[in-house]
MIFIFI-714533 format. One record per residue (C-alpha): x, y, z; residue number from 0. Coordinates in steps of 0.001 Angstrom, whole numbers. Each point is the difference from the previous one (the first is absolute). Layout:
+---------+---------+---------+-----+
!       X !       Y !       Z ! seq !
+---------+---------+---------+-----+
!       X !       Y !       Z ! NUM !
...
+---------+---------+---------+-----+
//
This chain:
+---------+---------+---------+-----+
!       X !       Y !       Z ! seq !
+---------+---------+---------+-----+
!  -98664 !  -83907 ! -108196 !   0 !
!     -63 !   -2795 !    2781 !   1 !
!   -2513 !   -1836 !   -2571 !   2 !
!    2055 !     304 !   -2848 !   3 !
!    3065 !   -1421 !    1781 !   4 !
!   -2037 !   -2752 !    1642 !   5 !
!   -1147 !    -671 !   -3785 !   6 !
!    3484 !     213 !   -1274 !   7 !
!    1655 !   -2385 !    2498 !   8 !
!   -2782 !   -2107 !     904 !   9 !
!    1881 !   -1430 !    3227 !  10 !
!    -267 !    2862 !    2642 !  11 !
!   -2931 !    -104 !    2112 !  12 !
!   -2657 !    2654 !    -408 !  13 !
!      15 !    2948 !    2576 !  14 !
!   -2053 !   -1007 !    3246 !  15 !
!     371 !    2962 !    1990 !  16 !
!    2907 !   -1049 !    1798 !  17 !
!    3788 !    -652 !    -889 !  18 !
!     746 !   -3653 !   -1422 !  19 !
!    3121 !   -1176 !    1650 !  20 !
!    1772 !   -2620 !   -2536 !  21 !
!    2758 !   -2152 !    1359 !  22 !
!    3207 !     315 !   -2219 !  23 !
!    -489 !   -3636 !   -1502 !  24 !
!   -3640 !     678 !    -793 !  25 !
!     613 !    3364 !   -1619 !  26 !
!    2883 !   -1820 !   -2250 !  27 !
!   -2125 !   -2734 !   -1018 !  28 !
!   -2731 !    2525 !    -921 !  29 !
!    2394 !    2134 !   -1693 !  30 !
!    1118 !   -2995 !   -2019 !  31 !
!   -3763 !   -1197 !   -1023 !  32 !
!    -870 !    3204 !   -1127 !  33 !
!    3348 !     528 !   -2058 !  34 !
!    -918 !   -3271 !   -1888 !  35 !
!   -3309 !    1290 !   -1217 !  36 !
!      58 !    1960 !   -3263 !  37 !
!    -494 !    3523 !     433 !  38 !
!   -1459 !    1597 !   -3297 !  39 !
!    2124 !    2948 !   -1545 !  40 !
!   -2616 !    2404 !     374 !  41 !
!   -2921 !      75 !    2660 !  42 !
!   -3402 !    -253 !    -850 !  43 !
!    -945 !    3625 !      48 !  44 !
!    2460 !    1319 !   -2711 !  45 !
!   -1713 !    1131 !   -3229 !  46 !
!    2277 !   -1705 !   -2340 !  47 !
!     188 !   -3765 !    -748 !  48 !
!    3463 !     177 !   -1568 !  49 !
!    3069 !    2481 !    -590 !  50 !
!     712 !    1252 !   -3162 !  51 !
!    3399 !   -2024 !    -351 !  52 !
!   -1236 !   -3423 !     707 !  53 !
!   -2345 !    -714 !   -2731 !  54 !
!    1118 !   -2268 !   -2803 !  55 !
!   -1503 !   -2278 !   -2840 !  56 !
!   -1013 !   -2780 !    2448 !  57 !
!   -2412 !    2709 !    1316 !  58 !
!   -1849 !      65 !   -3350 !  59 !
!   -3956 !     401 !     562 !  60 !
!     294 !    1088 !    3348 !  61 !
!   -2047 !    2991 !    1369 !  62 !
!    2256 !    2429 !    1941 !  63 !
!     163 !    3082 !    1770 !  64 !
!    3199 !    2093 !      69 !  65 !
!     806 !    3323 !    1504 !  66 !
!    3117 !    2184 !    -729 !  67 !
!    1581 !    3136 !   -1562 !  68 !
!    -558 !     830 !   -3649 !  69 !
!    3462 !    -207 !   -1510 !  70 !
!    -892 !    1170 !   -3482 !  71 !
!   -2729 !     147 !   -2493 !  72 !
!     149 !    -738 !   -3720 !  73 !
!   -2241 !    1269 !   -2386 !  74 !
!   -3131 !    -204 !    2336 !  75 !
!       7 !   -3582 !    -780 !  76 !
!    2603 !   -1586 !    2302 !  77 !
!    1283 !     954 !    3387 !  78 !
!    2759 !   -1527 !    2255 !  79 !
!    -931 !    -679 !    3702 !  80 !
!    2771 !       4 !    2456 !  81 !
!     217 !   -1063 !    3640 !  82 !
!    3191 !   -1138 !    2091 !  83 !
!    -579 !   -3251 !   -1463 !  84 !
!     294 !     936 !   -3584 !  85 !
!   -1674 !    1148 !   -3427 !  86 !
!   -3006 !   -1225 !   -1657 !  87 !
!   -1636 !    1164 !   -3114 !  88 !
!   -3476 !    1034 !     -34 !  89 !
!   -2240 !     117 !   -3029 !  90 !
!   -2598 !    2978 !      18 !  91 !
!   -3415 !    -900 !   -1279 !  92 !
!    -990 !    1973 !   -2889 !  93 !
!   -3673 !   -1135 !    -404 !  94 !
!   -2841 !    2641 !     702 !  95 !
!   -1305 !   -2287 !    2833 !  96 !
!    3198 !     500 !    2048 !  97 !
!     289 !    3798 !    -465 !  98 !
!     259 !     733 !    3693 !  99 !
!    2964 !   -2430 !     344 ! 100 !
!    1865 !    1300 !   -2922 ! 101 !
!    -636 !    3720 !    1363 ! 102 !
!    1489 !    -948 !    3467 ! 103 !
!    2991 !   -1577 !   -1710 ! 104 !
!     757 !    2567 !   -2737 ! 105 !
!    -358 !    2970 !    1969 ! 106 !
!    1559 !    -686 !    3010 ! 107 !
!    3598 !    1341 !     616 ! 108 !
!    3057 !   -2142 !    -339 ! 109 !
!     870 !   -1325 !    3591 ! 110 !
!   -3569 !     290 !    1182 ! 111 !
!    -967 !   -3119 !    1992 ! 112 !
!   -2873 !   -2204 !   -1695 ! 113 !
!   -1501 !   -3173 !     776 ! 114 !
!   -1250 !   -2163 !   -3085 ! 115 !
!   -1791 !   -3464 !    -270 ! 116 !
!     228 !   -2014 !   -3123 ! 117 !
!    1000 !   -3405 !   -1710 ! 118 !
!    3540 !   -1300 !    -569 ! 119 !
!     244 !    -340 !   -3795 ! 120 !
!    3033 !    -822 !   -2078 ! 121 !
!    1558 !    2903 !   -2349 ! 122 !
!    -850 !    -281 !   -3632 ! 123 !
!    3045 !   -2147 !   -1811 ! 124 !
!    3143 !    2455 !    -694 ! 125 !
!    -951 !    2283 !    2831 ! 126 !
!    1625 !   -1690 !    2763 ! 127 !
!    2455 !    1744 !    2181 ! 128 !
!    2966 !   -2411 !     933 ! 129 !
!    1376 !    2770 !    2068 ! 130 !
!   -2999 !      71 !    2610 ! 131 !
!    -468 !   -3178 !    2210 ! 132 !
!   -3900 !     847 !    -894 ! 133 !
!     888 !     365 !   -3642 ! 134 !
!   -2267 !   -2896 !   -1281 ! 135 !
!   -3164 !    1155 !    1486 ! 136 !
!   -2050 !    3028 !     530 ! 137 !
!   -3219 !    1042 !    1722 ! 138 !
!   -3100 !     747 !   -1793 ! 139 !
!   -1978 !    2472 !    2249 ! 140 !
!   -3653 !    -156 !    1142 ! 141 !
!     254 !    2511 !    2831 ! 142 !
!    2018 !    2656 !    1184 ! 143 !
!     558 !    2323 !    3088 ! 144 !
!    1921 !    2951 !     519 ! 145 !
!    1071 !     -66 !    3679 ! 146 !
!    2148 !    2960 !    -274 ! 147 !
!     894 !    2433 !   -2421 ! 148 !
!    3696 !    1419 !    -498 ! 149 !
!     847 !    3356 !    -244 ! 150 !
!    2836 !    1361 !   -2397 ! 151 !
!    2960 !   -1516 !     944 ! 152 !
!    3365 !    1870 !     922 ! 153 !
!    1913 !   -3017 !   -2160 ! 154 !
!    -683 !   -2926 !   -2110 ! 155 !
!     -25 !   -2981 !    2049 ! 156 !
!    2558 !   -1710 !   -2463 ! 157 !
!    3272 !   -1346 !     636 ! 158 !
!    1543 !    1383 !   -3166 ! 159 !
!   -1340 !    3564 !     700 ! 160 !
!    2904 !    1990 !    1738 ! 161 !
!    -976 !    1580 !    3128 ! 162 !
!    2080 !    2113 !    2465 ! 163 !
!     632 !   -1686 !    3170 ! 164 !
!   -1532 !    2990 !    1783 ! 165 !
!   -3082 !    -348 !   -1882 ! 166 !
!      -6 !   -3849 !     740 ! 167 !
!     417 !     304 !    3787 ! 168 !
!   -2641 !    3144 !     268 ! 169 !
!   -2749 !   -2680 !   -1646 ! 170 !
!    1476 !   -2997 !    1285 ! 171 !
!   -2914 !   -1669 !     218 ! 172 !
!    -546 !     301 !   -3687 ! 173 !
!    3677 !    -872 !    -735 ! 174 !
!    -790 !   -3398 !    2198 ! 175 !
!   -2358 !   -1171 !   -2905 ! 176 !
!    2764 !    -158 !   -2373 ! 177 !
!    1057 !   -3775 !   -1174 ! 178 !
!    3510 !     885 !     999 ! 179 !
!   -1004 !    1118 !    3713 ! 180 !
!   -2333 !   -2953 !     318 ! 181 !
!    2828 !   -2326 !   -1092 ! 182 !
!    2640 !    1244 !    2299 ! 183 !
!   -2403 !     377 !    3199 ! 184 !
!   -1370 !   -3615 !    -641 ! 185 !
!    3602 !   -1333 !    -520 ! 186 !
!    1008 !    1579 !    3112 ! 187 !
!   -2772 !   -1435 !    1919 ! 188 !
!     813 !   -3613 !   -1749 ! 189 !
!    3423 !     545 !    1070 ! 190 !
!    -550 !     931 !    3771 ! 191 !
!   -2380 !   -2947 !     389 ! 192 !
!    2793 !   -2403 !   -1371 ! 193 !
!    2291 !    1718 !    2871 ! 194 !
!   -2335 !    -658 !    2563 ! 195 !
!    -594 !   -3686 !   -1334 ! 196 !
!    3664 !    -673 !    -198 ! 197 !
!     931 !    1511 !    3343 ! 198 !
!   -2887 !   -1396 !    2008 ! 199 !
!    -693 !   -3447 !   -1362 ! 200 !
!    3486 !   -1106 !   -1050 ! 201 !
!    2158 !    1466 !    2611 ! 202 !
!   -2168 !     827 !    3023 ! 203 !
!     476 !    3830 !     -87 ! 204 !
!   -2464 !    2143 !    2206 ! 205 !
!   -1822 !    2893 !   -1776 ! 206 !
!     -30 !    2827 !    3118 ! 207 !
!   -1277 !    3494 !    -555 ! 208 !
!    1894 !    2507 !    1945 ! 209 !
!    -850 !    3493 !    1314 ! 210 !
!    -246 !    2892 !   -2392 ! 211 !
!     152 !    2676 !    3126 ! 212 !
!    3337 !    -138 !    1492 ! 213 !
!    2844 !    2195 !    1381 ! 214 !
!    2947 !    1709 !   -1338 ! 215 !
!    3029 !   -2001 !    -332 ! 216 !
!    3639 !     917 !   -1162 ! 217 !
!    1340 !   -1003 !   -3174 ! 218 !
!   -1247 !    -372 !   -3351 ! 219 !
!   -2465 !    2074 !   -1953 ! 220 !
!   -1854 !    2891 !    1272 ! 221 !
!   -3250 !    -794 !    1566 ! 222 !
!   -3465 !    1441 !    -410 ! 223 !
!   -1044 !    1559 !    3299 ! 224 !
!   -3879 !    -399 !    1512 ! 225 !
!   -1224 !    2114 !    2759 ! 226 !
!   -1890 !   -1612 !    2829 ! 227 !
!   -2505 !    1770 !    2247 ! 228 !
!    2588 !       6 !    2826 ! 229 !
!    2085 !    3429 !     200 ! 230 !
!    3141 !    -587 !   -1662 ! 231 !
!    -231 !   -3455 !    -679 ! 232 !
!      75 !   -1550 !   -3541 ! 233 !
!      44 !   -3206 !   -1816 ! 234 !
!    2290 !    -650 !   -2994 ! 235 !
!   -1025 !   -2419 !   -2807 ! 236 !
!    2482 !   -2716 !    -355 ! 237 !
!    2231 !     361 !   -2931 ! 238 !
!     730 !   -3822 !     300 ! 239 !
!   -1340 !   -2572 !    2394 ! 240 !
!    3459 !    -641 !     734 ! 241 !
!    -144 !     -76 !    3686 ! 242 !
!   -3223 !   -2013 !     238 ! 243 !
!    1895 !   -2515 !   -2297 ! 244 !
!    2555 !    -610 !    2425 ! 245 !
!   -2328 !     138 !    3321 ! 246 !
!   -2107 !   -2798 !   -1705 ! 247 !
!    2908 !   -2039 !    -586 ! 248 !
!    1135 !     509 !    3790 ! 249 !
!   -3591 !    -986 !     523 ! 250 !
!     560 !   -3358 !   -1496 ! 251 !
!   -1735 !     809 !   -3451 ! 252 !
!    3276 !   -1017 !   -1606 ! 253 !
!   -1824 !    -243 !   -3496 ! 254 !
!   -2212 !    3209 !    -479 ! 255 !
!    -801 !    2034 !   -2759 ! 256 !
!   -2461 !    2478 !   -1146 ! 257 !
!    -965 !    2480 !   -2962 ! 258 !
!     856 !    3135 !    1771 ! 259 !
!    -538 !    3544 !    -709 ! 260 !
!    3191 !    2420 !     703 ! 261 !
!    -320 !    3409 !     362 ! 262 !
!    2870 !    2165 !    -984 ! 263 !
!    -123 !    3989 !      54 ! 264 !
!    2216 !     325 !   -3241 ! 265 !
!    -716 !     664 !   -3566 ! 266 !
!     664 !   -2242 !   -2822 ! 267 !
!    1422 !     798 !   -3373 ! 268 !
!   -2109 !     292 !   -3128 ! 269 !
!     697 !   -2836 !   -2592 ! 270 !
!    1825 !    1050 !   -2996 ! 271 !
!   -1005 !   -1166 !   -3225 ! 272 !
!    2086 !    1305 !   -3021 ! 273 !
!   -1671 !    -803 !   -3257 ! 274 !
!    2337 !    -325 !   -3279 ! 275 !
!    -601 !   -1341 !   -3545 ! 276 !
!    3616 !   -1039 !   -1001 ! 277 !
!    3024 !   -3436 !     547 ! 278 !
!    3141 !    1866 !    1606 ! 279 !
!    1278 !    2519 !    2189 ! 280 !
!     821 !    3501 !   -1443 ! 281 !
!    2092 !    2879 !    1071 ! 282 !
!   -2991 !    1976 !    1208 ! 283 !
!    -902 !   -3140 !    2180 ! 284 !
!    3661 !    -208 !    1525 ! 285 !
!    -614 !    3914 !    1017 ! 286 !
!   -3525 !    -992 !    1439 ! 287 !
!    2021 !   -2559 !    2210 ! 288 !
!    2649 !    2232 !    1065 ! 289 !
!   -2721 !    2957 !     780 ! 290 !
!   -2030 !   -2688 !    2024 ! 291 !
!    3236 !    -824 !    2172 ! 292 !
!     565 !    3753 !     557 ! 293 !
!   -3372 !     839 !     974 ! 294 !
!    -919 !   -3090 !    2285 ! 295 !
!    3536 !    -668 !    1531 ! 296 !
!    1911 !    2939 !    -848 ! 297 !
!    2474 !   -2258 !   -1586 ! 298 !
!    2096 !     411 !   -3339 ! 299 !
!    -147 !   -3163 !   -2422 ! 300 !
!    2473 !     -41 !   -3096 ! 301 !
!    -893 !   -2185 !   -2832 ! 302 !
!    2844 !   -2168 !   -1556 ! 303 !
!    -477 !   -1284 !   -3787 ! 304 !
!    2328 !   -2690 !   -1129 ! 305 !
!     679 !     555 !   -3849 ! 306 !
!    1483 !   -2711 !   -2201 ! 307 !
!    3529 !     914 !     699 ! 308 !
!    -695 !    -767 !    3609 ! 309 !
!     663 !    3522 !     872 ! 310 !
!   -2277 !    1785 !    2339 ! 311 !
!   -2149 !    2918 !   -1379 ! 312 !
!    -386 !    1779 !    3317 ! 313 !
!    1305 !    3067 !    1867 ! 314 !
!    1067 !   -1996 !    2639 ! 315 !
!    2277 !   -2093 !   -2050 ! 316 !
!    2780 !    2542 !     468 ! 317 !
!    -156 !    -537 !    4159 ! 318 !
!     165 !   -4075 !    -339 ! 319 !
!    3460 !   -1510 !    -554 ! 320 !
!     -29 !   -2320 !   -3088 ! 321 !
!     692 !   -3257 !    2478 ! 322 !
!   -3260 !    1240 !    1807 ! 323 !
!   -2085 !     633 !   -3105 ! 324 !
!     946 !   -3843 !   -1235 ! 325 !
!    -638 !   -1527 !    3472 ! 326 !
!   -3310 !    1543 !     223 ! 327 !
!    -888 !   -1092 !   -3776 ! 328 !
!     966 !   -3630 !     750 ! 329 !
!   -1839 !     366 !    3663 ! 330 !
!   -3131 !     976 !   -1513 ! 331 !
!     331 !   -2029 !   -3420 ! 332 !
!    -745 !    3258 !   -1709 ! 333 !
!    -599 !    -632 !   -3706 ! 334 !
!      15 !    2692 !   -3170 ! 335 !
!   -2666 !    2579 !     133 ! 336 !
!    -773 !   -1044 !    3869 ! 337 !
!    -820 !    3151 !    2016 ! 338 !
!    1243 !      10 !    3635 ! 339 !
!   -1041 !    2497 !    2620 ! 340 !
!    3186 !     863 !    2539 ! 341 !
!    -366 !    1960 !    3152 ! 342 !
!    1791 !     587 !    3047 ! 343 !
!    -568 !     665 !    3502 ! 344 !
!    -925 !   -1475 !    3431 ! 345 !
!    -488 !   -3538 !    -761 ! 346 !
!   -3507 !    -331 !    1473 ! 347 !
!   -1345 !    2981 !   -1797 ! 348 !
!    1697 !    -799 !   -3431 ! 349 !
!   -1592 !   -3528 !     195 ! 350 !
!   -3422 !    1245 !     548 ! 351 !
!     546 !    2396 !   -2842 ! 352 !
!    1012 !   -2671 !   -2541 ! 353 !
!   -2454 !   -2623 !    1252 ! 354 !
!   -2862 !    2673 !    -774 ! 355 !
!    1717 !     923 !   -3339 ! 356 !
!      78 !   -3632 !    -999 ! 357 !
!   -3767 !    -476 !     402 ! 358 !
!    -567 !    3526 !   -1957 ! 359 !
!    2165 !   -1487 !   -2630 ! 360 !
!   -1974 !   -3226 !    -270 ! 361 !
!   -3242 !    1948 !     152 ! 362 !
!    1197 !    2039 !   -3256 ! 363 !
!    1037 !   -2854 !   -1828 ! 364 !
!   -2920 !   -1979 !     724 ! 365 !
!   -2292 !    2689 !   -1044 ! 366 !
!    1753 !    -192 !   -3381 ! 367 !
!    -738 !   -3872 !    -407 ! 368 !
!    3153 !   -1492 !    1527 ! 369 !
!   -1024 !   -2753 !    2061 ! 370 !
!    2459 !    -159 !    2988 ! 371 !
!   -2520 !   -1253 !    2925 ! 372 !
!   -2262 !   -2641 !    -723 ! 373 !
!   -3139 !     830 !    1935 ! 374 !
!   -1091 !   -3795 !     130 ! 375 !
!    3176 !   -1038 !    1887 ! 376 !
!      55 !     552 !    3655 ! 377 !
!    3662 !     406 !    1199 ! 378 !
!     225 !     -30 !    3951 ! 379 !
!    3489 !    1063 !    1924 ! 380 !
!     820 !     124 !    3601 ! 381 !
!    1865 !    2809 !    1291 ! 382 !
!    1869 !    -556 !    3662 ! 383 !
!    3082 !    1308 !    1940 ! 384 !
!   -1346 !    3749 !     159 ! 385 !
!    1615 !    2189 !    2443 ! 386 !
!   -1605 !     151 !    3502 ! 387 !
!     260 !    3804 !     122 ! 388 !
!     645 !    2623 !   -2285 ! 389 !
!    1273 !    3727 !     395 ! 390 !
!   -2844 !    2506 !     554 ! 391 !
!    -168 !    2229 !   -3002 ! 392 !
!    -648 !    3205 !    2257 ! 393 !
!    2924 !    -934 !    2397 ! 394 !
!    2217 !   -2643 !   -1223 ! 395 !
!    1669 !    -504 !    3455 ! 396 !
!   -3224 !   -1783 !    1152 ! 397 !
!   -1266 !   -3025 !    -762 ! 398 !
!   -3503 !   -1307 !    -995 ! 399 !
!   -1507 !   -3427 !   -1192 ! 400 !
!     406 !    -934 !   -3482 ! 401 !
!   -3334 !   -2015 !     482 ! 402 !
!   -1487 !     420 !    3165 ! 403 !
!    1567 !    -202 !    3641 ! 404 !
!   -1390 !   -3228 !    1004 ! 405 !
!    2164 !   -1851 !   -2895 ! 406 !
!    2247 !   -2593 !    1610 ! 407 !
!    3929 !     627 !    -922 ! 408 !
!    1844 !   -2707 !   -1874 ! 409 !
!    1303 !   -2803 !    2428 ! 410 !
!    3634 !     682 !   -1110 ! 411 !
!    -174 !    3610 !     607 ! 412 !
!   -1638 !     371 !    3486 ! 413 !
!    3377 !     844 !    1713 ! 414 !
!     338 !    2852 !   -2472 ! 415 !
!   -2892 !    1919 !    1607 ! 416 !
!    1884 !    1068 !    2664 ! 417 !
!    3131 !    1205 !   -1950 ! 418 !
!    -736 !     413 !   -4026 ! 419 !
!   -4059 !     135 !     -68 ! 420 !
!     407 !    1600 !   -3372 ! 421 !
!    1308 !   -3475 !   -1322 ! 422 !
!   -2741 !   -2118 !    1412 ! 423 !
!   -1886 !   -2063 !   -2527 ! 424 !
!   -3756 !    -426 !     655 ! 425 !
!   -2249 !   -3221 !    -380 ! 426 !
!   -2137 !    1800 !   -2149 ! 427 !
!    -900 !   -1455 !   -3529 ! 428 !
!   -2113 !    1363 !   -2953 ! 429 !
!   -1815 !   -1800 !   -2669 ! 430 !
!     398 !    1566 !   -3525 ! 431 !
!   -2199 !    -682 !   -3193 ! 432 !
!     906 !     903 !   -3501 ! 433 !
!    2011 !    2987 !    1723 ! 434 !
!   -2727 !     925 !    2460 ! 435 !
!      -7 !    -398 !    3599 ! 436 !
!   -3009 !   -2012 !     975 ! 437 !
!     919 !    -942 !    3725 ! 438 !
!    2233 !     605 !    2752 ! 439 !
!     513 !   -1584 !    3269 ! 440 !
!    2297 !    -743 !    2944 ! 441 !
!    1146 !   -2185 !    2571 ! 442 !
!    -877 !    1864 !    3137 ! 443 !
!    1498 !     840 !    3277 ! 444 !
!   -1074 !   -2287 !    2652 ! 445 !
!    2269 !    1227 !    2983 ! 446 !
!   -1227 !    2857 !    1941 ! 447 !
!    3213 !    1206 !    1384 ! 448 !
!    1407 !      40 !   -3923 ! 449 !
!   -2943 !    1788 !   -1151 ! 450 !
!     125 !    2455 !    2908 ! 451 !
!    3933 !     550 !    -934 ! 452 !
!    -744 !     824 !   -3794 ! 453 !
!   -2890 !    2125 !     901 ! 454 !
!    1489 !    2203 !    2661 ! 455 !
!    3658 !    -130 !    -715 ! 456 !
!     340 !       1 !   -3633 ! 457 !
!   -3205 !    1386 !   -1686 ! 458 !
!    -455 !    2428 !    3174 ! 459 !
!   -3790 !    -893 !     360 ! 460 !
!   -2215 !     470 !    2633 ! 461 !
!    -535 !   -3473 !    1260 ! 462 !
!   -3055 !     881 !    2011 ! 463 !
!   -1871 !      51 !   -2997 ! 464 !
!     569 !   -3705 !    -765 ! 465 !
!    -146 !   -1443 !    3649 ! 466 !
!   -2911 !   -2422 !    -714 ! 467 !
!    2171 !   -1537 !   -2764 ! 468 !
!    3158 !    -105 !    2465 ! 469 !
!   -2175 !   -1535 !    2577 ! 470 !
!   -1334 !   -2674 !   -1927 ! 471 !
!    3600 !    -699 !   -1211 ! 472 !
!     596 !    -853 !    3685 ! 473 !
!   -2507 !   -2646 !     261 ! 474 !
!    1698 !   -2830 !   -1907 ! 475 !
!    -261 !    1352 !   -3523 ! 476 !
!     886 !   -2630 !   -2565 ! 477 !
!    2394 !     821 !   -2966 ! 478 !
!   -2552 !    1145 !   -2721 ! 479 !
!      26 !    1834 !   -3381 ! 480 !
!   -2316 !     633 !   -2993 ! 481 !
!    -460 !    1734 !   -3214 ! 482 !
!   -2679 !    2414 !   -1579 ! 483 !
!    -939 !    -196 !   -3728 ! 484 !
!   -1419 !    3006 !   -1712 ! 485 !
!   -3218 !   -1234 !   -1307 ! 486 !
!    -496 !    3134 !   -2120 ! 487 !
!    3278 !    -188 !   -1452 ! 488 !
!     -46 !   -3627 !   -1001 ! 489 !
!   -3408 !    -162 !   -1435 ! 490 !
!     980 !    3112 !   -2062 ! 491 !
!    3003 !   -2043 !   -1389 ! 492 !
!   -2250 !   -3073 !    -612 ! 493 !
!   -2680 !    1969 !   -1803 ! 494 !
!    2507 !    2329 !   -1979 ! 495 !
!   -1789 !    2954 !    1346 ! 496 !
!    2154 !    3386 !    -287 ! 497 !
!    -983 !    1116 !    3600 ! 498 !
!    -708 !   -1813 !    3479 ! 499 !
!   -3365 !    2746 !    -281 ! 500 !
!   -1158 !   -2386 !   -2775 ! 501 !
!    -366 !   -3134 !    2370 ! 502 !
!   -1415 !    1972 !    2854 ! 503 !
!   -3980 !     574 !      10 ! 504 !
!     338 !    3456 !    1620 ! 505 !
!    3360 !    1418 !     -32 ! 506 !
!    1531 !    3527 !    1062 ! 507 !
!    1814 !    2095 !   -2626 ! 508 !
!    3833 !     169 !     143 ! 509 !
!    -653 !    3131 !    2415 ! 510 !
!   -2128 !   -2084 !    2069 ! 511 !
!   -3500 !    1551 !   -1143 ! 512 !
!   -3203 !   -2007 !    -473 ! 513 !
!   -1180 !    1885 !   -3044 ! 514 !
!   -3362 !   -1476 !     231 ! 515 !
!    -949 !    1190 !    3710 ! 516 !
!    2412 !    2775 !     136 ! 517 !
!    1771 !   -1456 !    2908 ! 518 !
!    1668 !    1405 !    2050 ! 519 !
!   -2318 !    2514 !     906 ! 520 !
!    -368 !    2694 !    2571 ! 521 !
!   -2016 !    -142 !    3059 ! 522 !
!   -1732 !    3035 !    1817 ! 523 !
!    1190 !    1066 !    3175 ! 524 !
!   -3094 !   -1279 !    1889 ! 525 !
!     777 !   -3875 !   -1086 ! 526 !
!    3634 !     743 !    1139 ! 527 !
!    -775 !    1022 !    3566 ! 528 !
!    -595 !   -3309 !    1418 ! 529 !
!    3437 !   -1041 !   -1000 ! 530 !
!    1692 !    2974 !    1427 ! 531 !
!    1485 !    1076 !   -3324 ! 532 !
!     -71 !    3423 !   -1451 ! 533 !
!    1275 !     717 !   -3625 ! 534 !
!    2980 !    2585 !      65 ! 535 !
!     -85 !    1921 !   -3282 ! 536 !
!    3072 !    1646 !   -1111 ! 537 !
!    -405 !    3733 !    -451 ! 538 !
!     363 !    -237 !   -3827 ! 539 !
!   -2678 !   -2693 !    -490 ! 540 !
!   -3005 !    1958 !      93 ! 541 !
!    -292 !    -889 !   -3925 ! 542 !
!     440 !   -3654 !     778 ! 543 !
!   -2615 !     207 !    2976 ! 544 !
!   -2585 !    1563 !   -2344 ! 545 !
!     594 !   -2471 !   -3070 ! 546 !
!    -957 !   -2553 !    2043 ! 547 !
!   -3848 !    1380 !    -387 ! 548 !
!     803 !      29 !   -3799 ! 549 !
!   -1153 !   -2595 !   -2877 ! 550 !
!    2257 !   -3200 !     150 ! 551 !
!    2267 !    -238 !   -3050 ! 552 !
!    1966 !   -3376 !    -177 ! 553 !
!    3598 !     -76 !    -304 ! 554 !
!    1459 !    -611 !   -3437 ! 555 !
+---------+---------+---------+-----+
//
């Protein structure tokens, strides 16, 4: 490894049995010199000369060696070889002198890994494929080697072949070979690199990695608990690096960022992808929408159909005065044959229901060919003036943070904290792209006494859990704030993927399971003993205990 590194960089001294001490200026100079040298794309010990996607007409006549998976084979005359860079057509030799080469390439199962050597030649006139970047040329094979044969696949590795998500996640290493997953992950990598270049090179941000093991803190989502070897003591995985952000800014790193992992012990909802084949909403669709509102929100929704005579065709029409109906028609600019969904109830709940139904209707209409949302158009929106607190659902007499307990109140509303805290606005902001929240942040509280008052008096939290943060705020903490972008969701929108699981290399299922490795998994008692943990099984869970030893069946 040391020899390889020295050959690669050519600037660092060879090991001499002692540690080489380099002055910072000398190190910078050596790194600058090494970066000017052209580093070859592949090191000398790689067995291929080119990738499958890079060869063009300019390479005609060259002798090349390629490695890849067999994408498909046609009439035992041609096969298409694939690697992560693209596709290329290979001509299988038919003459008797190359019988061994033909045997390898014709008998190897699809998705087997092979290495071929041969000459780059032009395709015969009329057989060019303009849809392939390599479509003007092909490889006339001279030698071939089967590097690894592929057993029968659980599904075909083709983007047009429908696979259940559970099957895709169970065999994720195969799903990653698909062009769509390759594209999504490579685009994600490029976007993250551009973000880093923009923040670091143009605006002086510092990329700082924050700890993964932390402690339990109040507010926000539920945290994963990690046992330690000290009896009764546990780490927690941070649901976000929120407190570290503030501590770094207190420490003078006023422009800080990181691509951070956030851990939250809460299940996500499966993506809904209804499929339809017709241009407008039918009566049965309206009933489906009403059922959706009742099942998910326990909320009644009434449809209103406006006819040519301006009359409302709806059971609710009798309950609304003519003047109110006319006013609503004008306000919403309702036209003939429009459908209006009407609901009543607590304001926040009613708005939430109608917002979900609006998107549900858009999905239905677009599935039938009506273009409502241009996927190539990016429309951004800032949402501001959130309330600082909300009533707790389980106990409306008590308050909880609408964002998180470190969000600063609006300067104009600070005095209301002591009299009417439920009316205080926050300095919280969300960034929305095409109707999807992709980021959220806030100006933080930088005054220790104000933070202590909100935690102890208004939220009734144990301030001892945040003593480290409160102490830091007492040592000259400057005003500060930040924002966190949901990278997975952002890339999902950019690629047009239906789920964020399509832009993550190894995601969990919507129940938080890794279907490939069957995690989370059980541990035997002897492995739990050093952590002073003993699993207490309910009396009626003997069947569940025994099921741990049964063959794994992936969730559907």
